[in-house]
C-alpha positions as CSV (number, residue, x, y, z in Angstrom):
1,M,96.8,90.7,40.0
2,D,99.3,93.5,40.4
3,E,99.0,94.3,36.7
4,Y,95.2,94.3,36.9
5,R,95.4,96.7,39.9
6,N,97.4,99.1,37.8
7,M,95.5,98.7,34.5
8,F,92.1,99.2,36.1
9,L,93.0,101.4,39.1
10,L,91.6,98.7,41.4
11,S,91.3,99.8,45.0
12,D,91.0,97.5,48.0
13,R,87.3,98.2,48.0
14,D,87.1,97.2,44.3
15,L,88.8,93.9,45.0
16,N,86.3,93.0,47.7
17,Q,83.5,93.2,45.2
18,K,82.1,90.3,43.1
19,I,84.1,90.7,39.9
20,I,83.7,89.3,36.4
21,G,86.7,89.3,34.1
22,V,85.6,89.1,30.5
23,G,88.3,87.8,28.1
24,D,90.7,86.9,30.9
25,G,92.5,84.3,28.9
26,P,95.5,82.7,30.7
27,A,95.6,85.4,33.3
28,S,96.5,84.7,36.9
29,F,94.1,87.3,38.3
30,N,91.5,84.8,39.2
31,A,93.9,82.4,40.8
32,E,95.6,85.1,42.9
33,M,92.3,86.6,44.0
34,S,90.7,83.3,44.8
35,A,93.7,82.4,47.0
36,L,92.9,85.5,49.0
37,G,89.3,84.4,49.4
38,K,87.9,87.0,46.9
39,S,85.3,86.5,44.3
40,V,86.2,86.4,40.5
41,L,84.5,84.8,37.6
42,S,86.6,84.6,34.4
43,I,84.9,84.1,31.1
44,D,86.7,83.4,27.8
45,P,86.2,81.2,24.7
46,L,89.7,79.8,25.5
47,Y,88.2,77.9,28.3
48,V,86.7,75.3,26.0
49,F,90.2,73.8,25.9
50,P,91.9,71.7,28.6
51,G,94.8,73.2,30.5
52,D,97.5,71.3,28.6
53,E,96.1,72.6,25.3
54,I,96.1,76.2,26.5
55,E,99.7,75.8,27.7
56,K,100.6,74.3,24.3
57,Q,99.0,77.2,22.5
58,F,100.9,79.7,24.6
59,Y,104.3,78.2,24.0
60,S,103.6,77.8,20.3
61,V,103.4,81.6,19.8
62,V,105.2,83.4,22.7
63,D,108.7,83.3,21.2
64,N,107.4,84.8,17.9
65,I,105.6,87.5,19.8
66,I,108.7,88.5,21.8
67,A,110.6,88.5,18.5
68,Q,108.1,90.9,17.0
69,I,108.4,93.1,20.1
70,N,112.2,93.1,19.8
71,D,111.8,94.2,16.1
72,T,109.6,97.2,17.1
73,P,111.4,98.8,20.1
74,A,109.8,102.2,19.7
75,D,106.3,100.7,20.2
76,W,106.8,99.5,23.8
77,V,107.4,101.0,27.3
78,W,109.4,99.1,29.8
79,S,108.5,100.9,33.0
80,Y,106.7,97.8,34.4
81,H,108.2,94.8,32.7
82,K,111.7,96.2,32.3
83,S,112.6,94.3,29.1
84,P,111.2,91.9,26.5
85,D,112.9,89.0,28.2
86,R,111.4,90.0,31.6
87,L,108.0,90.3,29.9
88,K,108.3,86.7,28.6
89,E,109.5,85.5,32.0
90,N,106.5,87.3,33.7
91,R,104.1,85.8,31.2
92,I,105.4,82.3,31.8
93,N,105.0,82.7,35.5
94,V,101.5,84.0,35.0
95,L,100.7,81.0,32.8
96,K,102.0,78.6,35.4
97,R,99.9,80.2,38.1
98,F,96.8,80.0,35.8
99,I,97.4,76.4,34.8
100,A,97.9,75.3,38.4
101,D,94.5,76.8,39.3
102,Y,92.6,76.1,36.1
103,D,91.1,72.6,36.7
104,S,90.0,73.3,40.2
105,G,88.7,76.7,39.1
106,K,86.6,75.1,36.3
107,T,85.2,72.6,38.8
108,E,84.3,75.5,41.2
109,G,82.7,77.4,38.3
110,R,85.3,80.3,38.3
111,Y,86.4,79.7,34.7
112,I,83.5,79.6,32.2
113,A,83.8,79.3,28.4
114,G,81.8,82.1,26.7
115,E,82.0,84.9,24.3
116,L,80.8,88.5,24.0
117,P,78.2,89.7,23.6
118,N,76.2,86.5,24.3
119,L,77.1,85.8,28.0
120,D,74.5,83.5,29.5
121,L,74.7,84.9,33.0
122,E,72.1,86.4,35.3
123,E,71.9,90.2,35.1
124,D,73.1,92.5,37.8
125,T,74.9,89.8,39.8
126,F,78.4,91.4,39.8
127,G,79.7,94.6,41.3
128,L,82.4,95.2,38.7
129,A,83.1,94.0,35.2
130,L,86.7,94.2,33.7
131,C,87.9,93.6,30.2
132,S,91.6,93.6,29.4
133,H,93.2,93.6,26.0
134,F,90.2,92.8,23.9
135,L,87.6,95.5,23.3
136,F,89.1,98.5,21.4
137,L,92.3,96.6,20.9
138,Y,90.7,94.6,18.1
139,S,88.9,97.5,16.5
140,D,90.1,96.5,13.0
141,Q,88.7,93.0,13.4
142,L,85.5,93.7,15.3
143,T,82.7,96.1,14.4
144,Y,81.4,99.1,16.4
145,E,78.1,97.2,16.8
146,F,79.9,94.3,18.4
147,H,81.7,96.7,20.8
148,K,78.5,98.4,21.7
149,A,76.6,95.1,22.3
150,S,79.5,93.8,24.4
151,V,79.7,96.9,26.6
152,L,75.9,96.9,27.1
153,K,76.0,93.2,28.0
154,M,78.7,93.9,30.6
155,L,76.7,96.8,32.0
156,A,73.7,94.5,32.4
157,L,75.9,92.2,34.5
158,A,77.5,94.9,36.7
159,P,76.9,98.6,37.5
160,E,80.4,99.5,36.5
161,V,82.6,98.4,33.6
162,R,86.3,99.2,33.1
163,L,88.1,98.6,29.8
164,F,91.9,98.7,29.1
165,P,93.7,99.6,26.9
166,L,92.0,102.1,24.5
167,L,94.5,101.6,21.6
168,T,94.3,99.3,18.6
169,L,96.9,96.6,17.9
170,A,98.4,99.3,15.5
171,L,99.0,101.6,18.5
172,K,96.3,104.0,17.3
173,P,93.4,105.4,19.3
174,S,90.4,103.2,18.6
175,P,88.0,104.9,16.1
176,Y,85.2,103.5,18.3
177,L,86.1,105.3,21.5
178,S,84.6,108.8,20.8
179,P,81.3,107.6,19.3
180,M,81.0,105.0,22.1
181,I,81.4,107.6,24.8
182,E,79.0,109.9,23.0
183,E,76.4,107.2,22.6
184,L,76.7,105.9,26.2
185,E,76.5,109.4,27.6
186,S,73.4,110.2,25.5
187,N,71.8,107.1,27.1
188,G,72.4,108.3,30.6
189,F,75.7,106.4,31.5
190,S,78.5,108.1,33.3
191,V,81.7,107.7,31.2
192,G,85.3,108.8,31.7
193,V,88.7,108.2,30.3
194,E,91.3,107.9,33.1
195,K,95.1,107.7,33.1
196,V,96.6,104.6,34.7
197,S,100.0,103.7,35.9
198,Y,100.4,100.7,33.6
199,E,101.8,101.0,30.1
200,L,103.2,98.4,27.8
201,Q,102.0,99.5,24.4
202,R,103.4,103.0,24.0
203,G,100.5,105.4,24.7
204,G,98.4,102.6,26.1
205,N,98.0,104.1,29.6
206,E,94.3,104.9,29.6
207,M,91.2,103.1,30.9
208,L,87.6,103.6,30.1
209,R,85.3,103.6,33.2
210,I,81.5,103.3,32.5
211,R,78.9,103.5,35.3
212,R,75.2,103.0,35.0
213,A,72.4,104.3,37.2
214,S,70.8,101.9,39.6
215,P,68.4,100.1,39.4
216,L,69.3,98.2,36.2
217,S,68.5,100.3,33.1
218,V,70.4,99.0,30.2
219,P,69.1,98.6,26.6
220,G,69.4,95.0,25.4
221,P,72.4,94.2,23.3
222,T,72.0,92.9,19.8
223,N,71.9,89.1,19.4
224,T,74.9,89.0,17.1
225,K,76.9,85.8,17.1
226,V,80.6,86.6,16.9
227,V,83.4,84.1,17.4
228,R,86.3,85.7,19.1
229,E,89.7,85.1,17.5
230,R,92.6,86.1,19.6
231,G,95.3,87.9,17.7
232,A,99.0,87.3,18.1
233,S,99.2,89.5,21.2
234,W,97.0,87.4,23.4
235,P,99.7,86.0,25.7
236,L,100.5,89.5,26.7
237,V,97.4,89.6,28.9
238,A,98.2,89.8,32.5
């Protein structure tokens, strides 16, 4: 939750809204928010798996990821996590909090299996949509049309969308960012890139904030079926 607050510049007012977290993965944001009586729906293809399988997947890759991080010291900033070992420790603690909440959260409908851009949810039912470490990060794997359809879908669900980070896995600015901003602005959306206090990938300290006018006025996203495949960095999600 603390990482989400920093990644997305979440205020107390933001946290009191009905939030949808798209691509939350094994994050503890939902668990922590729910314990405070706040409203979060998390959606991710990962949630087709039971908790023990998600835990197994995590531990099967986390050591290799930390080894890759240790091999590329210039690519990372340790202002938040302090070191690769602390990052691993933090991620394990997050996973434990997630797993402890997962079964009850699924029963309560707080964790739903689904994938962008085809989220089968009622439009305009959330106050804020968040997407961490998926859109823009996987620009080399997913097309611009997929990104556009995904953003428009989230804007149909909530009047404001925030995306973090804006770099690719190769630590380069996403080639989709500028055309996405231009296209959204040309269609009447308010769009801005904002600096945030969180940085793990070097240079990855910017968030995209998109707002739409009310009432709902979002062009329908394409009906492209895309199966999300998490890259090796997925356990790094908060």
